[in-house]
C-alpha positions in Angstrom: -0.1 -0.1 0.1 1.3 3.2 -0.5 1.9 6.0 1.9 0.8 9.2 1.6 2.3 12.6 3.0 -0.9 14.2 4.3 0.7 17.9 4.0 0.6 17.1 0.1 -2.7 15.8 0.6 -3.7 19.3 1.3 -2.2 20.5 -2.2 -4.0 17.5 -4.4 -7.4 17.2 -2.6 -8.7 15.1 -6.4 -7.1 12.3 -5.8 -9.7 9.9 -4.7 -6.7 7.4 -2.5 -5.9 10.7 -0.5 -9.7 12.3 -0.1 -10.3 8.7 1.7 -7.4 8.5 3.1 -7.7 11.6 5.2 -11.4 10.8 5.7 -10.2 7.4 7.6 -7.0 9.6 9.3 -10.0 12.3 10.5 -12.5 9.5 12.5 -9.6 7.7 13.6 -9.4 7.7 17.7 -6.9 6.2 20.2 -7.9 2.8 21.3 -6.0 2.7 24.5 -4.1 4.7 27.0 -5.3 8.2 28.4 -6.5 9.3 25.5 -8.7 6.3 24.6 -11.9 7.2 22.5 -10.5 10.6 21.7 -10.3 11.7 17.5 -6.2 10.6 17.5 -5.9 14.6 15.6 -7.5 16.0 19.0 -4.6 14.5 21.1 -2.6 17.0 22.2 0.8 17.7 20.1 3.1 17.5 23.3 1.6 13.4 24.0 2.2 12.8 20.3 6.0 14.3 20.3 6.4 12.3 23.5 5.3 8.8 21.5 7.3 10.2 18.5 11.0 10.1 20.7 9.6 6.9 22.3 8.4 5.5 19.1 5.4 5.2 17.4 4.3 2.0 17.4 5.0 0.2 14.1 1.6 -0.7 12.5 -1.3 1.4 11.3 -2.1 3.2 14.7 1.6 4.2 14.3 1.7 6.0 11.1 -1.8 7.6 12.0 -0.4 9.3 14.8 2.7 10.2 12.8 0.9 11.8 10.0 -1.4 13.8 12.8 1.7 15.0 14.4 3.0 16.1 10.7 -0.3 18.3 10.5 0.1 19.9 13.7 3.7 20.6 13.1 2.4 22.5 9.8 -0.7 24.2 10.9 -2.7 21.8 9.1 -5.0 20.1 12.0 -8.0 21.8 11.3 -8.5 20.2 8.1 -9.6 16.9 10.2 -12.2 18.8 12.2 -13.5 20.1 8.8 -13.6 16.8 7.9 -15.1 15.8 10.7 -18.1 18.1 10.9 -19.2 17.8 7.2 
């Protein structure tokens, strides 16, 4: 499966695979821990930075956490909230 960099999605919203990936990321929730049940995009940035230092899980959740952190670091996290409210 192709891995997408979500900052590029903002520039290329016509790609169906990017749209699908963004929809999935916008609705992804944390399955465990302090933020269990929270949308990953609603988890505070400091927690994602801590996880980055610790090492993201090597699975889909880890990729989603990394992608949300990238969006937050680039000021693009409101995109995910807007998608959820549509």
